[in-house]
N, C-alpha and C positions, 0 to 999 in steps of 0.2 A: 080272501084274497078271491080274483078273480082270473079265472082260465081261459083263454080263448084259443079255439082249433085253428093255426093257422094254415094244415097240410095243404087244404084246397084253395085255400086266398094264394097260394107262392104257384101255382103251376096253373099252366092254360093246356086245354085241349087242343088238338089238330085241328086249325080251323076256324079259332077263336080269334076273336080282333086282341091288340092289346089293350093296354088300361089307356083311358087318355092322359094325355100329356101335359102335364101341368107345370105352372110357373114357381120352378124352384128359386128358394130365400134364404133357407141354409142347407149347405153343405157340408157334410161330417164324413172325414177319410181317416181310415185307422186310428181310432178312436180305443184308448184304453182308460178304465177306469178302474181304482186303487181307493179300498176304506180301509188306511193305515196300510198293513202288510196284503192284506187278502184283495187279490182282483176280483174284480165284477163286472167288467167290461172287456170282451175280448176281441180287438181287432174289427169294429164297426166301422163300416161306411154305408152311409145312407142318405138321402135327399130328403129336405124336408119343404113341402111345397108350400104355398101360401095358404091363408085361410083355410088349414087345416089343423086340428088337433093331434098331437105325436108324441106318445110317451115311452120310453125306457123302462 
């Protein structure tokens, strides 16, 4: 299992420039996913840019 610390990745400090704007190829809104009766994803909304690897 790989653990990724996203605490610092999701915040910006005052005066920091926003991340680069990427060309969105897939937009996901309010995604819920179930394995049988068990809900695995809850209300996920995200944009997936072109030429990037994205995993859930």
